[in-house]
C-alpha positions in Angstrom: -66.6 102.8 129.1 -68.9 105.7 130.0 -68.2 106.0 133.7 -65.2 108.3 133.7 -67.2 111.5 134.1 -68.4 110.2 137.5 -64.7 110.2 138.7 -64.4 113.9 137.7 -67.7 114.6 139.6 -66.5 112.7 142.6 -63.1 114.3 142.6 -64.8 117.5 143.6 -67.4 116.1 146.0 -66.6 114.9 149.4 -68.4 111.5 149.6 -67.7 108.5 151.7 -67.1 105.1 150.3 -70.7 104.0 150.6 -71.9 107.1 148.8 -69.3 106.5 146.0 -70.4 102.9 145.6 -74.1 103.9 145.5 -73.4 106.5 142.8 -71.3 104.2 140.7 -73.9 101.5 141.1 -76.7 103.8 140.0 -74.8 105.0 136.9 -73.3 101.6 136.0 -76.6 99.8 136.4 -78.2 101.8 133.6 -76.5 99.3 131.2 -74.5 97.0 133.4 -76.3 96.1 136.6 -74.6 92.9 137.6 -72.4 93.3 140.7 -69.3 92.1 138.8 -69.7 95.0 136.4 -70.4 97.5 139.3 -67.2 96.3 141.0 -65.2 96.9 137.8 -66.7 100.4 137.4 -66.0 101.2 141.1 -62.4 100.1 140.8 -62.0 102.2 137.6 -63.6 105.3 139.1 -61.4 105.0 142.2 -58.3 104.7 140.0 -59.3 107.8 138.1 -60.0 109.7 141.3 -56.6 108.9 142.7 -55.0 110.0 139.4 -57.0 113.2 139.4 -55.7 113.7 143.0 -52.1 113.7 141.8 -51.2 110.1 142.7 -48.7 108.4 140.3 -49.8 105.2 138.6 -47.9 103.1 141.1 -49.3 104.9 144.1 -52.8 104.6 142.7 -52.4 100.9 142.2 -51.2 100.5 145.8 -54.1 102.6 147.1 -56.7 100.6 145.1 -55.5 97.4 146.7 -56.0 98.9 150.2 -59.7 99.8 149.7 -62.3 98.0 151.8 -64.4 96.1 149.2 -66.5 94.3 151.9 -69.7 95.8 150.5 -69.4 93.4 147.6 -70.1 89.7 147.5 -66.9 87.7 147.9 -67.6 85.4 145.0 -67.9 88.4 142.7 -65.0 90.3 144.2 -62.8 87.2 143.8 -63.0 87.7 140.0 -60.7 90.7 140.4 -58.0 88.8 142.3 -55.4 89.3 139.6 -55.9 93.1 140.0 -56.4 93.3 143.8 -54.3 90.5 145.2 -51.6 90.1 142.6 -49.8 92.5 140.3 -51.6 92.6 136.9 -48.7 94.6 135.4 -46.4 91.6 135.8 -48.6 89.3 133.7 -47.3 88.1 130.4 -49.1 89.7 127.4 -50.4 86.2 126.4 -52.3 86.1 129.7 -54.2 89.3 129.0 -57.5 88.9 127.3 -59.1 91.8 125.4 -62.7 90.7 125.5 -65.9 92.5 126.3 -66.1 90.8 129.8 -65.6 93.5 132.4 -62.9 91.7 134.4 -60.9 91.0 131.2 -61.4 94.6 130.2 -60.2 96.1 133.4 -57.2 93.7 133.5 -56.3 94.7 130.0 -56.6 98.4 130.7 -54.4 98.2 133.8 -51.9 96.0 132.1 -51.5 98.4 129.3 -51.5 101.5 131.6 -48.7 100.0 133.7 -46.6 98.8 130.8 -46.5 102.1 128.9 -45.0 105.5 129.6 -46.8 108.0 127.4 -50.2 108.6 125.9 -49.5 107.5 122.3 -47.7 104.3 123.4 -50.7 103.5 125.7 -53.2 103.7 122.9 -51.1 101.8 120.4 -50.5 99.0 122.9 -54.2 98.8 123.8 -55.1 98.5 120.1 -52.4 95.9 119.5 -54.0 93.6 122.0 -56.7 93.0 119.5 -60.2 91.9 120.5 -62.4 94.6 122.0 -60.0 97.4 121.0 -62.5 100.3 121.0 -63.5 99.6 124.6 -59.9 99.0 125.9 -58.6 102.0 124.0 -61.4 104.3 125.3 -61.0 103.2 128.9 -57.3 103.3 129.1 -57.2 106.4 127.0 -59.3 108.2 129.7 -56.8 107.2 132.4 -53.8 108.0 130.2 -55.3 111.4 129.4 -55.4 112.2 133.1 -51.8 111.1 133.6 -50.2 112.6 130.5 -52.5 115.4 129.5 -53.6 116.7 126.1 -50.1 118.0 125.1 -48.8 114.4 125.1 -51.2 113.2 122.5 -49.7 112.9 119.0 -50.5 116.1 117.1 -51.2 114.2 113.9 -53.9 112.3 115.8 -55.5 115.5 117.1 -55.6 117.4 113.8 -57.5 114.5 112.2 -60.2 114.5 114.8 -63.6 115.7 113.5 -64.7 118.8 115.4 -61.4 119.0 117.3 -62.0 122.7 118.1 -65.4 122.0 119.4 -64.0 119.2 121.7 -61.4 121.5 123.1 -64.0 124.2 123.7 -66.2 121.7 125.5 -63.3 120.6 127.7 -62.4 124.2 128.5 -66.0 125.0 129.3 -66.2 122.0 131.6 -63.0 123.1 133.3 -64.4 126.6 133.8 -67.6 125.3 135.3 -65.8 122.9 137.6 -63.3 125.6 138.7 -66.0 128.1 139.4 -68.3 125.6 141.2 -65.7 124.0 143.4 
């Protein structure tokens, strides 16, 4: 849930797969050190990186399936078969679990992302799954934000945010730093 900034950092860095895995592992392992969690974080970061690079949702999903995941143990990687070997977007909603388990979380995030077509619909569908809605909403919201941008967020939602102006300034400052640095 807190790994998205790593994707922004990596978007501007030229790192190979091993370096990306190591960075994701180091950051993820602060709170979630098991390899199953690291794999989920790695997949999520790579998805965000492709989206930041201008790939569509569909192109991103195809690219994610092509990545060499041999650096991970097969028994842990196999937990992600519905994402990496099948098409999670085609699952029936009743087969999507919204629990705190990383595999369920990533499946729910991707299912919602691929079955919605704007930011607001994405957040509402994530919440309507029930269960671990704050986590699912935050994670899919980050990806939907990359895809649809701030202008696609319901204006009523934005105006009710506490410290909205501060958040916008923080984002603008971040963009300025990134633009000037890279």
